[in-house]
C-alpha positions as CSV (number, residue, x, y, z in Angstrom):
1,M,-18.0,23.3,-12.1
2,E,-15.8,23.3,-15.2
3,L,-12.9,25.2,-13.4
4,Q,-13.2,22.8,-10.4
5,L,-12.9,19.8,-12.7
6,K,-9.9,21.1,-14.5
7,T,-8.3,22.2,-11.2
8,L,-8.8,18.8,-9.5
9,T,-7.6,16.8,-12.5
10,A,-4.5,19.0,-12.9
11,R,-3.7,18.7,-9.3
12,L,-4.0,14.9,-9.4
13,L,-1.7,14.7,-12.3
14,A,0.8,17.2,-11.0
15,H,0.9,16.2,-7.3
16,R,-0.1,12.6,-7.8
17,V,-2.2,12.7,-4.6
18,V,-4.7,15.1,-3.1
19,P,-5.8,14.9,0.6
20,R,-9.2,13.4,1.1
21,A,-10.1,16.4,3.3
22,D,-9.5,18.9,0.4
23,P,-12.7,20.6,-0.7
24,L,-12.4,19.4,-4.3
25,A,-11.6,15.9,-3.2
26,R,-14.6,15.9,-0.9
27,K,-16.7,17.1,-3.8
28,A,-15.5,14.3,-6.0
29,L,-16.4,11.8,-3.3
30,L,-19.8,13.2,-2.3
31,D,-21.2,14.9,-5.4
32,D,-22.5,12.3,-7.8
33,L,-22.7,14.6,-10.8
34,F,-19.2,16.0,-10.2
35,R,-17.8,12.5,-9.8
36,Q,-19.4,11.2,-13.0
37,E,-17.9,14.1,-15.0
38,L,-14.5,13.6,-13.3
39,D,-14.6,9.8,-14.1
40,K,-15.5,10.5,-17.7
41,R,-12.6,13.0,-18.2
42,L,-10.1,10.7,-16.6
43,A,-11.3,7.7,-18.6
44,E,-10.8,9.6,-21.8
45,V,-7.0,9.6,-21.1
46,G,-6.9,6.0,-19.7
47,L,-7.1,6.9,-16.1
48,R,-9.4,6.3,-13.1
49,L,-9.8,7.8,-9.7
50,V,-8.3,5.7,-6.9
51,E,-9.7,6.1,-3.4
52,N,-10.8,4.1,-0.4
53,P,-12.5,5.1,2.8
54,Y,-9.5,4.0,4.9
55,A,-6.9,6.2,3.1
56,E,-6.2,9.9,3.7
57,Y,-5.6,10.7,0.0
58,I,-7.0,10.1,-3.4
59,A,-5.0,9.5,-6.6
60,V,-5.2,8.3,-10.2
61,A,-4.2,5.0,-11.8
62,L,-4.5,3.3,-15.1
63,T,-7.8,1.8,-16.3
64,P,-7.7,-2.0,-16.8
65,E,-7.8,-1.7,-20.6
66,M,-4.7,0.5,-20.6
67,T,-2.6,-1.8,-18.5
68,E,-1.2,-3.9,-21.3
69,P,-0.5,-0.9,-23.7
70,V,1.4,0.9,-21.0
71,F,3.1,-1.9,-19.1
72,G,3.8,-4.1,-22.2
73,S,3.0,-7.8,-22.4
74,G,4.8,-11.2,-22.3
75,D,8.5,-11.0,-21.7
76,A,8.4,-7.2,-21.8
77,W,5.8,-6.9,-19.0
78,L,6.7,-4.4,-16.3
79,N,5.5,-4.9,-12.7
80,N,5.3,-1.2,-12.2
81,N,6.0,2.1,-14.0
82,L,7.9,3.7,-11.1
83,G,11.4,2.4,-12.0
84,L,11.6,0.1,-9.0
85,P,13.8,-3.0,-9.4
86,R,12.6,-6.4,-8.2
87,D,14.1,-6.1,-4.7
88,G,12.6,-2.6,-4.5
89,V,9.2,-4.0,-5.1
90,A,9.8,-6.7,-2.5
91,L,10.8,-4.0,0.1
92,L,7.6,-2.1,-0.8
93,V,5.4,-5.1,-0.3
94,I,7.1,-5.8,3.1
95,L,6.5,-2.2,4.2
96,W,2.9,-2.4,3.1
97,A,2.4,-5.7,5.1
98,L,4.0,-4.2,8.2
99,I,2.2,-0.8,8.1
100,I,-1.0,-1.1,6.2
101,L,-2.3,-4.5,7.3
102,P,-2.1,-3.7,11.0
103,K,-3.6,-0.3,10.3
104,R,-6.5,-1.8,8.5
105,E,-7.1,-4.2,11.4
106,R,-7.2,-1.3,13.8
107,Q,-9.6,0.7,11.6
108,I,-12.0,-2.2,11.1
109,A,-11.9,-2.9,14.9
110,R,-12.8,0.7,15.7
111,V,-15.6,0.7,13.2
112,E,-17.1,-2.5,14.7
113,A,-16.7,-1.2,18.2
114,G,-18.4,2.1,17.3
115,R,-21.4,0.1,15.8
116,E,-21.7,-2.0,19.0
117,N,-21.6,1.1,21.2
118,Q,-23.9,3.2,19.1
119,S,-27.2,3.9,21.0
120,D,-28.8,6.1,18.4
121,M,-29.7,3.8,15.5
122,F,-30.3,6.9,13.3
123,G,-27.1,8.7,14.5
124,A,-24.7,10.1,12.0
125,Q,-21.9,7.7,11.1
126,K,-18.6,8.8,12.4
127,P,-15.8,9.3,9.8
128,L,-13.1,6.6,9.7
129,E,-10.0,7.4,11.7
130,T,-6.9,7.7,9.5
131,G,-3.3,9.0,9.9
132,E,-1.3,8.7,13.1
133,A,-4.4,7.8,15.1
134,V,-4.3,4.3,13.6
135,S,-1.2,4.1,11.5
136,T,2.1,3.2,13.2
137,G,5.5,2.9,11.4
138,V,8.4,0.6,11.7
139,S,12.0,1.0,12.7
140,E,14.4,1.2,9.8
141,D,17.1,-0.6,11.7
142,A,14.8,-3.4,12.7
143,L,13.6,-3.7,9.1
144,Y,17.1,-4.0,7.9
145,A,18.0,-6.6,10.6
146,D,15.1,-8.7,9.5
147,F,15.2,-8.4,5.7
148,G,18.3,-6.5,4.7
149,K,20.4,-9.5,3.8
150,A,17.7,-11.0,1.6
151,L,17.2,-7.7,-0.1
152,G,20.7,-7.2,-1.4
153,G,22.6,-5.8,1.6
154,R,23.0,-2.3,3.0
155,T,23.7,-0.4,-0.2
156,R,20.7,-1.9,-2.1
157,F,18.4,-1.5,0.9
158,N,19.2,2.2,1.3
159,A,18.9,2.9,-2.4
160,N,15.5,1.2,-2.7
161,L,14.3,2.8,0.5
162,G,15.3,6.2,-0.8
163,R,13.3,5.5,-4.0
164,L,10.2,4.6,-1.9
165,V,10.6,7.8,0.1
166,N,10.9,9.9,-3.1
167,L,7.9,8.2,-4.6
168,G,5.7,9.0,-1.5
169,F,5.2,5.5,-0.3
170,V,6.9,6.1,3.1
171,V,8.1,9.0,5.2
172,R,11.6,8.7,6.7
173,R,12.2,10.5,10.1
174,N,15.2,9.7,12.3
175,K,15.5,6.1,11.3
176,W,11.7,5.6,11.6
177,L,9.5,4.8,8.6
178,D,5.9,6.0,8.6
179,E,3.1,5.6,6.0
180,G,3.3,7.9,3.0
181,P,0.4,9.2,1.0
182,M,0.8,6.5,-1.8
183,L,1.2,3.4,0.4
184,D,-2.5,2.7,1.1
185,L,-3.6,3.6,-2.5
186,M,-1.3,2.1,-5.0
187,I,-1.4,-1.5,-3.8
188,D,-4.7,-3.3,-4.2
189,Y,-5.7,-4.4,-0.6
190,S,-8.2,-7.0,-1.8
191,Q,-5.7,-8.7,-4.0
192,M,-2.6,-8.5,-1.8
193,A,-3.9,-9.0,1.7
194,P,-5.1,-12.6,1.1
195,R,-1.8,-13.5,-0.6
196,I,0.1,-12.4,2.6
197,I,-2.4,-13.5,5.3
198,E,-3.7,-16.8,3.7
199,G,-1.5,-17.3,0.7
200,A,2.0,-18.0,-0.3
201,L,3.6,-16.4,2.8
202,T,1.5,-18.1,5.4
203,D,3.9,-21.0,6.1
204,V,7.1,-18.9,6.2
205,L,5.5,-16.2,8.3
206,G,4.2,-18.9,10.7
207,R,7.7,-20.4,10.9
208,R,9.1,-17.0,11.7
209,R,6.6,-16.5,14.5
210,E,7.5,-19.9,16.0
211,L,11.2,-19.0,15.9
212,L,10.6,-15.6,17.5
213,A,8.5,-17.3,20.2
214,G,11.3,-19.8,20.9
215,Q,13.9,-17.0,21.1
216,L,11.8,-15.2,23.7
217,A,11.5,-18.3,25.7
218,D,15.2,-19.0,25.5
219,K,16.8,-15.8,26.7
220,S,20.2,-17.4,26.4
221,A,20.1,-17.3,22.6
222,E,22.8,-15.1,21.2
223,A,21.4,-14.2,17.8
224,A,18.1,-14.7,15.9
225,P,18.2,-17.3,13.1
226,A,18.0,-15.6,9.7
227,D,16.8,-18.4,7.5
228,A,13.0,-17.9,8.1
229,T,13.4,-14.1,7.6
230,D,15.2,-14.7,4.4
231,S,12.5,-17.1,3.3
232,V,9.9,-14.4,3.9
233,A,11.8,-11.9,1.8
234,E,12.3,-14.5,-1.0
235,A,8.6,-15.3,-1.0
236,V,7.8,-11.6,-1.2
237,L,10.1,-11.3,-4.2
238,D,7.9,-13.9,-5.9
239,T,4.8,-11.9,-5.3
240,D,6.0,-8.7,-7.0
241,A,3.9,-9.5,-10.1
242,G,0.8,-8.9,-8.0
243,L,1.8,-5.6,-6.6
244,F,-0.7,-3.5,-8.5
245,G,-3.0,-6.5,-8.5
246,A,-6.2,-5.1,-9.9
247,E,-4.6,-3.3,-12.9
248,Q,-2.4,-6.2,-13.9
249,A,-5.0,-8.9,-13.4
250,E,-7.5,-7.1,-15.6
251,G,-4.8,-6.4,-18.2
252,E,-3.9,-10.1,-18.4
253,K,-7.6,-11.0,-18.8
254,G,-7.8,-8.6,-21.7
């Protein structure tokens, strides 16, 4: 077990993510004794295992008590340790909202449908579907048309998108952006989803839906209004402090 613990820990630090289907990752998720020892070793260096049943990968993140020493405090507080500027964080949140939120809805719907159709009450629970079966990407051109102006124009947009690709948040193929291994792990869903669905962005997202509905009804419109889209991006810029919600919130409490 000692070699397995060292191997998995080293891989998590070197590669940043390990596929959930990997034998050592499965052992960490299913073997209680192995998980306890892994958690202990990670905690000794201020880290914790990050995983959720909806994601294809596992990773490591800071423990709450290490948030302030690492990220700083007060005026020196950093919203991330990835070198992302403010508009880069906004782009990341927008991509997360466009890719992960719909994916989670599909995953939950399939789980609920499976429960309703399950005839054997003692039957084995089917694993959650992940990957391309439930995750769909977004068009890079459509994303820029909607948010590019508010995020600094073409040069800034391309530079920040390149950073997100290099960091593993998204995969870029022929002007199409798919979910990367980090996107569903490094943003706290329980913290961010309510902010987007029910929180600060509700009004601007609602106004944008109304505008889009009006544009579909009026086929003579030559161009889509940009003010609502800009407002969405500006509101997202104001949510960047909550990107890594659990870590920062706990750090501020400390």
